[in-house]
MARLUM-899660 format. One record per residue (C-alpha): z, y, x; residue number from 1. Coordinates in steps of 0.2 Angstrom, whole numbers, plus 5000, padded with zeros to 4 digits. Layout:
BEGIN
R    up  north  east    k
R     Z      Y     X  NUM
...
# end
This chain:
BEGIN
R    up  north  east    k
R  4887   4840  4726    1
R  4880   4852  4742    2
R  4864   4844  4748    3
R  4861   4836  4766    4
R  4853   4855  4772    5
R  4869   4862  4766    6
R  4880   4850  4774    7
R  4868   4851  4790    8
R  4869   4869  4790    9
R  4889   4869  4788   10
R  4889   4857  4801   11
R  4881   4868  4814   12
R  4890   4884  4810   13
R  4906   4874  4815   14
R  4901   4868  4830   15
R  4894   4885  4836   16
R  4909   4895  4828   17
R  4900   4907  4818   18
R  4900   4910  4796   19
R  4889   4897  4785   20
R  4882   4913  4776   21
R  4874   4917  4794   22
R  4865   4903  4795   23
R  4859   4902  4777   24
R  4853   4921  4778   25
R  4841   4913  4795   26
R  4835   4900  4787   27
R  4829   4911  4771   28
R  4823   4923  4781   29
R  4812   4911  4791   30
R  4804   4903  4775   31
R  4800   4922  4769   32
R  4793   4926  4785   33
R  4782   4911  4786   34
R  4775   4912  4768   35
R  4771   4931  4770   36
R  4762   4923  4788   37
R  4751   4910  4777   38
R  4747   4921  4763   39
R  4742   4935  4774   40
R  4752   4950  4765   41
R  4762   4962  4765   42
R  4770   4962  4751   43
R  4791   4963  4752   44
R  4796   4943  4750   45
R  4812   4934  4752   46
R  4817   4914  4753   47
R  4830   4905  4745   48
R  4841   4890  4746   49
R  4848   4881  4731   50
R  4863   4874  4740   51
R  4866   4859  4726   52
R  4847   4854  4728   53
R  4842   4858  4746   54
R  4826   4867  4740   55
R  4818   4882  4747   56
R  4808   4894  4737   57
R  4800   4911  4742   58
R  4795   4925  4729   59
R  4788   4941  4732   60
R  4799   4956  4724   61
R  4790   4972  4715   62
R  4800   4986  4708   63
R  4795   4991  4692   64
R  4790   5011  4688   65
R  4787   5020  4671   66
R  4767   5021  4674   67
R  4753   5023  4688   68
R  4756   5040  4692   69
R  4773   5035  4698   70
R  4765   5021  4709   71
R  4766   5028  4728   72
R  4765   5009  4736   73
R  4754   4998  4724   74
R  4758   4983  4737   75
R  4779   4984  4732   76
R  4776   4992  4715   77
R  4771   4988  4700   78
R  4768   4999  4681   79
R  4779   4996  4669   80
R  4765   4988  4657   81
R  4759   4974  4669   82
R  4779   4969  4671   83
R  4779   4968  4653   84
R  4766   4954  4652   85
R  4774   4943  4665   86
R  4791   4946  4659   87
R  4793   4954  4645   88
R  4808   4964  4641   89
R  4809   4973  4659   90
R  4815   4991  4663   91
R  4811   5003  4674   92
R  4818   5003  4692   93
R  4822   4983  4691   94
R  4814   4970  4702   95
R  4803   4956  4697   96
R  4799   4941  4706   97
R  4782   4932  4709   98
R  4787   4916  4716   99
R  4776   4908  4729  100
R  4769   4889  4731  101
R  4778   4885  4748  102
R  4771   4866  4748  103
R  4755   4872  4758  104
R  4764   4879  4772  105
R  4762   4867  4789  106
R  4766   4862  4805  107
R  4765   4881  4812  108
R  4774   4888  4799  109
R  4789   4875  4801  110
R  4788   4882  4818  111
R  4791   4898  4817  112
R  4803   4894  4805  113
R  4814   4884  4819  114
R  4811   4899  4830  115
R  4818   4913  4820  116
R  4833   4902  4814  117
R  4836   4898  4834  118
R  4836   4916  4835  119
R  4846   4924  4822  120
R  4859   4909  4826  121
R  4859   4915  4843  122
R  4863   4931  4838  123
R  4878   4927  4828  124
R  4884   4916  4840  125
R  4885   4930  4853  126
R  4891   4943  4841  127
R  4904   4930  4838  128
R  4910   4927  4856  129
R  4909   4945  4859  130
R  4923   4948  4845  131
R  4932   4934  4851  132
R  4936   4938  4869  133
R  4933   4955  4868  134
R  4949   4961  4867  135
R  4958   4951  4877  136
R  4955   4957  4895  137
R  4971   4953  4908  138
R  4974   4939  4896  139
R  4978   4921  4905  140
R  4967   4907  4897  141
R  4968   4889  4899  142
R  4948   4882  4905  143
R  4940   4867  4911  144
R  4929   4864  4927  145
R  4911   4863  4918  146
R  4897   4864  4931  147
R  4896   4874  4949  148
R  4881   4883  4948  149
R  4878   4888  4969  150
R  4895   4899  4974  151
R  4902   4902  4955  152
R  4910   4890  4944  153
R  4907   4888  4924  154
R  4922   4887  4914  155
R  4922   4879  4897  156
R  4932   4890  4888  157
R  4931   4881  4871  158
R  4921   4893  4859  159
R  4911   4898  4875  160
R  4907   4897  4893  161
R  4915   4908  4906  162
R  4909   4914  4923  163
R  4920   4914  4938  164
R  4910   4922  4954  165
R  4913   4919  4973  166
R  4921   4934  4974  167
R  4935   4930  4961  168
R  4939   4915  4967  169
R  4952   4911  4981  170
R  4947   4904  4997  171
R  4960   4890  4996  172
R  4955   4882  4981  173
R  4942   4869  4977  174
R  4937   4861  4959  175
R  4931   4846  4953  176
R  4922   4843  4937  177
R  4934   4843  4921  178
R  4948   4847  4929  179
R  4958   4860  4917  180
R  4967   4876  4926  181
R  4972   4893  4921  182
R  4960   4908  4923  183
R  4962   4928  4920  184
R  4950   4934  4907  185
R  4945   4952  4916  186
R  4928   4957  4907  187
R  4916   4954  4894  188
R  4899   4960  4897  189
R  4887   4963  4885  190
R  4871   4960  4892  191
R  4853   4957  4885  192
R  4857   4939  4886  193
R  4873   4940  4877  194
R  4890   4943  4880  195
R  4894   4934  4898  196
R  4912   4932  4900  197
R  4919   4934  4917  198
R  4936   4925  4923  199
R  4945   4926  4941  200
R  4957   4916  4948  201
R  4963   4930  4962  202
R  4968   4944  4947  203
R  4989   4947  4951  204
R  4989   4943  4931  205
R  4988   4924  4936  206
R  5003   4925  4946  207
R  5013   4935  4935  208
R  5010   4922  4921  209
R  5013   4908  4933  210
R  5030   4916  4934  211
R  5035   4919  4916  212
R  5031   4901  4913  213
R  5040   4894  4928  214
R  5055   4907  4929  215
R  5065   4907  4912  216
R  5075   4923  4915  217
R  5056   4934  4915  218
R  5051   4923  4901  219
R  5066   4933  4892  220
R  5065   4949  4901  221
R  5084   4946  4911  222
R  5072   4950  4928  223
R  5058   4960  4925  224
R  5042   4960  4936  225
R  5042   4979  4942  226
R  5025   4979  4955  227
R  5013   4964  4962  228
R  5000   4966  4975  229
R  4987   4950  4978  230
R  4976   4947  4992  231
R  4972   4927  4986  232
R  4973   4915  4997  233
R  4982   4922  5009  234
R  4999   4931  5000  235
R  5005   4941  4988  236
R  5020   4953  4985  237
R  5029   4952  4970  238
R  5045   4966  4966  239
R  5059   4961  4953  240
R  5071   4969  4944  241
R  5088   4962  4935  242
R  5094   4967  4920  243
R  5109   4959  4921  244
R  5121   4964  4936  245
R  5127   4946  4935  246
R  5109   4940  4939  247
R  5101   4940  4955  248
R  5081   4943  4954  249
R  5074   4934  4969  250
R  5085   4921  4967  251
R  5083   4918  4949  252
R  5062   4919  4954  253
R  5065   4908  4970  254
R  5074   4893  4960  255
R  5087   4878  4968  256
R  5080   4876  4986  257
R  5064   4885  4981  258
R  5061   4874  4967  259
R  5051   4886  4957  260
R  5044   4894  4970  261
R  5036   4881  4978  262
R  5027   4875  4959  263
R  5020   4890  4961  264
R  5014   4890  4978  265
R  5008   4871  4973  266
R  4996   4880  4958  267
R  4989   4893  4970  268
R  4986   4880  4986  269
R  4999   4882  4996  270
R  4995   4906  4994  271
R  5011   4914  5001  272
R  5023   4922  4990  273
R  5034   4936  4997  274
R  5047   4940  4981  275
R  5057   4958  4984  276
R  5071   4965  4974  277
R  5065   4982  4967  278
R  5072   4999  4968  279
R  5070   5015  4964  280
R  5073   5023  4979  281
R  5058   5023  4989  282
R  5064   5021  5007  283
R  5073   5009  5001  284
R  5058   4999  4994  285
R  5047   5003  5005  286
R  5059   4993  5019  287
R  5062   4980  5009  288
R  5041   4979  5003  289
R  5039   4978  5024  290
R  5047   4961  5025  291
R  5049   4951  5037  292
R  5047   4966  5047  293
R  5064   4975  5052  294
R  5062   4995  5047  295
R  5070   5007  5059  296
R  5070   5021  5046  297
R  5057   5028  5032  298
R  5054   5047  5029  299
R  5044   5056  5017  300
R  5030   5065  5024  301
R  5019   5074  5009  302
R  5029   5070  4991  303
R  5012   5076  4984  304
R  5002   5066  4993  305
R  5013   5050  4990  306
R  5012   5047  5011  307
R  5028   5038  5021  308
R  5030   5038  5037  309
R  5038   5020  5045  310
R  5044   5021  5061  311
R  5049   5002  5068  312
R  5055   4995  5084  313
R  5039   4991  5098  314
R  5045   4970  5095  315
R  5043   4972  5076  316
R  5028   4982  5077  317
R  5013   4969  5074  318
R  5026   4959  5063  319
R  5026   4974  5052  320
R  5009   4978  5051  321
R  5003   4959  5049  322
R  4986   4950  5051  323
R  4974   4960  5051  324
R  4983   4976  5042  325
R  4990   4962  5027  326
R  5007   4967  5026  327
R  5008   4983  5028  328
R  4990   4985  5015  329
R  5002   4974  5002  330
R  5017   4983  5004  331
R  5005   5000  5002  332
R  4999   4992  4985  333
R  5015   4988  4981  334
R  5024   5004  4983  335
R  5007   5014  4978  336
R  5010   5026  4995  337
R  5002   5029  5008  338
R  5011   5022  5022  339
R  5011   5028  5040  340
R  5017   5014  5053  341
R  5020   5019  5070  342
R  5032   5010  5084  343
R  5047   5020  5094  344
R  5038   5025  5108  345
R  5021   5030  5096  346
R  5034   5042  5089  347
R  5044   5048  5105  348
R  5026   5052  5113  349
R  5022   5061  5098  350
R  5038   5071  5098  351
R  5036   5076  5116  352
R  5018   5081  5112  353
R  5025   5093  5098  354
R  5039   5100  5109  355
R  5025   5104  5123  356
R  5013   5112  5112  357
R  5027   5123  5104  358
R  5034   5130  5122  359
R  5015   5129  5129  360
R  5018   5114  5139  361
R  5024   5114  5157  362
R  5012   5117  5172  363
R  5017   5117  5191  364
R  5006   5120  5207  365
R  4998   5104  5215  366
R  5002   5116  5230  367
R  5023   5116  5228  368
R  5021   5096  5233  369
R  5020   5099  5250  370
R  5022   5082  5255  371
R  5004   5079  5250  372
R  4999   5088  5261  373
R  4983   5100  5263  374
R  4970   5090  5264  375
R  4975   5078  5249  376
R  4979   5092  5241  377
R  4960   5101  5243  378
R  4952   5084  5237  379
R  4962   5085  5222  380
R  4959   5102  5218  381
R  4940   5096  5220  382
R  4943   5083  5209  383
R  4949   5096  5196  384
R  4968   5090  5196  385
R  4978   5107  5199  386
R  4993   5103  5192  387
R  5008   5091  5196  388
R  5009   5085  5178  389
R  4989   5082  5178  390
R  4991   5071  5194  391
R  5009   5062  5186  392
R  4998   5056  5171  393
R  4986   5048  5181  394
R  4982   5030  5183  395
R  4979   5021  5202  396
R  4963   5019  5196  397
R  4957   5036  5193  398
R  4965   5043  5205  399
R  4956   5029  5216  400
R  4938   5034  5209  401
R  4941   5053  5218  402
R  4934   5053  5233  403
R  4942   5053  5249  404
R  4958   5042  5240  405
R  4962   5025  5247  406
R  4976   5015  5246  407
R  4986   5021  5259  408
R  4981   5040  5251  409
R  4986   5033  5233  410
R  5003   5026  5241  411
R  5006   5043  5247  412
R  5003   5055  5233  413
R  5013   5041  5223  414
R  5030   5044  5237  415
R  5025   5062  5236  416
R  5025   5066  5214  417
R  5039   5054  5214  418
R  5050   5064  5225  419
R  5046   5080  5220  420
R  5050   5075  5201  421
R  5068   5065  5207  422
R  5073   5082  5215  423
R  5068   5091  5202  424
R  5077   5081  5193  425
R  5093   5082  5203  426
R  5090   5101  5201  427
R  5092   5100  5181  428
R  5107   5088  5184  429
R  5116   5101  5193  430
R  5113   5115  5185  431
R  5118   5106  5168  432
R  5135   5102  5178  433
R  5136   5120  5185  434
R  5136   5126  5167  435
R  5146   5112  5159  436
R  5159   5119  5169  437
R  5158   5136  5168  438
R  5158   5134  5150  439
R  5174   5121  5151  440
R  5182   5132  5162  441
R  5198   5144  5156  442
R  5194   5164  5160  443
R  5210   5169  5168  444
R  5222   5183  5161  445
R  5225   5199  5170  446
R  5240   5195  5176  447
R  5237   5181  5182  448
R  5223   5186  5192  449
R  5234   5199  5199  450
R  5244   5186  5204  451
R  5229   5175  5209  452
R  5224   5191  5223  453
R  5240   5190  5231  454
R  5241   5173  5233  455
R  5226   5176  5242  456
R  5231   5189  5253  457
R  5248   5179  5259  458
R  5237   5167  5264  459
R  5225   5178  5274  460
R  5239   5185  5281  461
R  5247   5169  5287  462
R  5232   5163  5295  463
R  5232   5181  5304  464
R  5247   5177  5311  465
R  5245   5160  5316  466
R  5229   5168  5327  467
R  5240   5180  5335  468
R  5251   5167  5339  469
R  5236   5155  5348  470
R  5231   5170  5356  471
R  5249   5175  5365  472
R  5251   5156  5371  473
R  5232   5157  5379  474
R  5237   5175  5389  475
R  5257   5166  5393  476
R  5267   5172  5381  477
R  5282   5162  5374  478
R  5275   5152  5359  479
R  5284   5157  5344  480
R  5284   5145  5327  481
R  5278   5152  5310  482
R  5294   5152  5304  483
R  5300   5165  5315  484
R  5285   5175  5314  485
R  5289   5175  5295  486
R  5307   5181  5302  487
R  5304   5193  5314  488
R  5292   5200  5303  489
R  5306   5205  5290  490
R  5315   5222  5289  491
R  5334   5221  5297  492
R  5347   5218  5284  493
R  5356   5237  5291  494
R  5341   5246  5285  495
R  5340   5237  5268  496
R  5355   5237  5256  497
R  5365   5223  5253  498
R  5363   5223  5236  499
R  5343   5224  5235  500
R  5342   5208  5247  501
R  5354   5199  5235  502
R  5346   5205  5222  503
R  5329   5198  5228  504
R  5334   5181  5231  505
R  5342   5178  5214  506
R  5326   5185  5207  507
R  5314   5174  5216  508
R  5327   5159  5213  509
R  5327   5162  5194  510
R  5308   5165  5193  511
R  5306   5146  5205  512
R  5317   5139  5191  513
R  5307   5145  5179  514
R  5292   5138  5186  515
R  5298   5121  5187  516
R  5305   5123  5168  517
R  5288   5126  5162  518
R  5280   5113  5174  519
# end
């Protein structure tokens, strides 16, 4: 039967989670140290605990050598002749024990032994804690709030205490002593005071573990969490993908009437969670990652540096960026890409600037705006404004800062610039219309051109005859009609062979009938 001392050692070992042999070794070493200090000797000394009786003994051990010529350390070595007198039958190379009386040991020696035992037990406990938790980083553990030290929370993990610093806490959470919560083991620091276990309530692994607990499809790998980005106490974005085409990954995580995700939100004290369907296409994934904002288009600007350009409507820009840039920041973490987000207006201005840079930019002298007047032009040139474009880019407040420019002058400048650009745009529109007409007009054939020329000549002749008729009336001659003038201008029937006139008329009739058929 084990002694009471050994039973106490076993109880202590079980409480500290260490091997009883370590405690026994600490006790034996403490007794040996106290005995050597009491006898004031430098001899090698060991302690020995009898598990059955609980008796502790201390002894000096020396190594046996053949003769005095081989003695190198007289304190810890003994010759064979001397050893044979103490223990007959001893051999060279063996050890001989010389027991010391431990009964004279007093309070000081006992206190020294106690300190040694406590030190050895603490070292063994630290090694045990380190070996227990060093390989369990990123693992979710269940802990109990033990105490609160300043801004840090001390959790009891069962075999060790863990510290949760302020930076690893969520601003929405407050705990009471004795409350059981889940924490993420993020680091085991083997400091001088022993291994310090650091846990977190802000790590993304906590949200992953909660989804695995609440969503059976994630637990059995039907739905896979592909990426997660979290800002504790604010918002979490999580991308999920289904391995079964008949299972909706987002719907599985949300649950009926949102019961599953609401349970997770309650565990996180009201933290917002965005569940996004994962896509292998980075542009499509970026559009979904920026929800609830609606994205107009996404383009890859630098594939090597993983940079995206996202264009949103002007009304969606603030929603896409989020409060203090939170939405776009979480989306960038989720994607693993850099996101440059712009509004439609910003993109348009950027394109215009690029076009102006390529073309060298328009530069119209301000003197071309004649409505301004020489006096105003001189004031503007004196202020460094020499082009119409520079004048148009200035605000009314900037113009009023120019000496000699008042409200009436400012209104005159505004009207003059507006009229100038209005005429300029009208001129461009007319030029564009003429160019379009020229581009769509049909090129006449040579025969058609000859026919048009003959028709124009005939019209000119008729107009000339009308003018002559009017002149004749004015001079008192008898007026004639246009038909009479045409008839008189024809040659006599006798002078022209009858067959030719008849043939000419028949040809004209046939041409007219052909034209009517074509029409």
